[in-house]
C-alpha positions in Angstrom: 128.4 -33.6 88.9 131.6 -32.9 87.1 133.3 -35.8 88.8 130.6 -38.2 87.5 131.1 -37.0 83.9 134.9 -37.3 84.1 134.6 -40.9 85.3 132.4 -41.8 82.3 134.8 -40.3 79.7 137.1 -42.6 77.7 140.4 -41.3 76.4 140.7 -41.8 72.7 144.0 -41.1 70.9 144.1 -38.4 68.2 143.8 -39.9 64.7 147.3 -40.4 63.3 148.9 -40.2 66.7 150.6 -43.4 67.7 151.5 -44.6 71.2 154.3 -47.0 72.1 151.9 -50.0 72.0 150.8 -49.2 68.5 154.4 -48.7 67.3 155.3 -52.1 68.9 152.4 -53.8 67.1 153.5 -52.2 63.7 157.1 -53.3 64.2 155.9 -56.9 65.0 153.7 -57.0 62.0 156.5 -55.7 59.8 158.9 -58.3 61.2 156.5 -61.1 60.4 156.0 -59.8 56.8 159.7 -59.5 56.3 160.3 -63.1 57.5 157.7 -64.4 55.1 159.2 -62.4 52.3 162.7 -63.9 53.0 161.0 -67.4 52.8 159.6 -66.5 49.4 156.0 -66.3 50.7 153.5 -63.5 50.3 151.8 -62.2 53.4 148.1 -61.7 53.2 148.6 -58.3 54.9 151.0 -57.0 52.1 149.2 -58.5 49.1 147.2 -55.3 48.4 150.3 -53.1 48.8 152.3 -55.4 46.5 149.6 -55.2 43.8 149.4 -51.5 44.1 153.1 -51.1 43.8 153.2 -53.4 40.7 150.5 -51.3 39.0 147.4 -53.1 40.1 146.0 -56.6 40.2 146.5 -58.8 37.1 143.3 -59.4 35.2 142.5 -63.0 34.3 142.8 -64.0 30.7 139.5 -64.7 29.0 139.4 -67.9 26.9 135.9 -68.0 25.8 132.8 -65.7 26.0 129.4 -67.1 25.7 126.0 -65.5 25.6 123.6 -66.2 28.4 120.4 -67.9 27.1 
């Protein structure tokens, strides 16, 4: 019976623990983001990080406020 249970178990990495495949994925993502930055483009992936580093998202300017009828 123990053998059947072992066969059904799935190995899950410990949260925060990275394996080589995860490190390679992160490096690849960083390389793409840096290439876009060199081209003067913002990556969708980094947009939230950039806004947080700059002190938050810029609020739109309000030109006119009207009351709903």
